[in-house]
Structure formats: structure tokens, C-alpha cells
C-alpha positions as CSV (number, residue, x, y, z in Angstrom):
1,M,0.0,0.0,0.0
2,T,1.2,3.5,-0.8
3,H,0.5,6.5,1.4
4,I,0.5,10.1,0.2
5,I,0.3,13.1,2.7
6,Y,-1.5,16.1,1.2
7,F,-1.4,19.7,2.4
8,D,-4.4,21.3,0.8
9,D,-8.0,20.0,0.9
10,A,-8.7,16.9,-0.9
11,K,-11.9,16.2,-2.7
12,K,-13.9,13.2,-1.7
13,E,-13.8,11.8,-5.2
14,D,-10.0,12.1,-5.2
15,I,-9.8,10.2,-2.0
16,E,-12.1,7.5,-3.3
17,A,-10.2,7.3,-6.6
18,A,-6.9,6.9,-4.7
19,Q,-8.4,4.1,-2.6
20,G,-9.4,2.3,-5.8
21,L,-5.7,2.4,-6.7
22,N,-4.7,1.1,-3.2
23,I,-3.3,4.5,-2.3
24,T,-4.2,6.1,1.1
25,L,-4.4,9.9,1.2
26,I,-3.6,11.4,4.6
27,D,-4.2,15.0,5.6
28,F,-1.0,16.7,6.8
29,K,-2.6,18.0,10.0
30,E,-3.9,14.6,10.8
31,A,-0.5,13.0,10.2
32,I,1.1,15.6,12.6
33,K,-1.6,14.9,15.2
34,E,-1.2,11.2,15.0
35,G,2.6,11.5,15.1
36,K,2.4,13.3,18.4
37,T,0.8,10.3,20.0
38,L,3.6,7.9,19.0
39,H,6.5,7.2,21.4
40,T,9.2,6.4,19.0
41,K,12.9,6.8,19.9
42,L,14.9,8.1,16.9
43,E,18.4,6.8,16.4
44,D,21.2,9.4,16.2
45,P,22.5,9.6,12.7
46,A,25.9,8.1,11.8
47,P,28.3,9.5,9.2
48,A,27.0,7.1,6.6
49,T,23.3,7.8,7.4
50,I,21.4,9.0,4.3
51,Y,20.5,12.7,4.9
52,T,18.7,13.5,1.7
53,L,18.0,12.4,-1.9
54,S,18.7,15.0,-4.5
55,Y,17.3,14.6,-8.0
56,T,18.0,16.5,-11.3
57,S,15.2,17.2,-13.7
58,G,17.1,15.8,-16.6
59,T,17.1,19.0,-18.7
60,T,20.6,18.3,-20.0
61,G,20.4,14.6,-20.0
62,K,18.6,11.7,-18.2
63,P,17.1,12.5,-14.8
64,K,19.2,11.2,-12.0
65,G,19.5,11.2,-8.3
66,T,22.1,11.0,-5.6
67,M,22.1,10.0,-2.0
68,I,23.8,12.5,0.4
69,S,25.0,11.2,3.7
70,H,25.8,13.1,6.9
């Protein structure tokens, strides 16, 4: 199952269409509210921990991405 968090209001028909594709749409405010109830301990990052993924649009060639670590 795929989950997508949305920021603006979602139309009922969009939510239903997503469900038909096995995609769950989640309101950002609801995700934040639910996250505050979780008691998860986060691990400190190590030098090799992936920090971000950076993608190019591919305007001068094929699109590509790179993983950037701490």
C-alpha cells in the first residue's frame, strides 16, 4: 500500500479514486496529530546515514538522483 500526505483540501472523489488504486491519502494536519501520540525513539545519525536524496530534472540529460549522507 502507498500513502500520500497532502497539504491542501482533498476532494472526496480524489480520496475515493486513490483508494481504488490502493493509495491512502492522509491530511498533513492529521499526520502531525497522530505522530504526536507515537512514542518512537529516533536513532542518532551516523556519518553514513542518508540525509537527503537530490534529483535533477534531466534538462541536459537523463534525470538522476544522488544520496547524500551526513
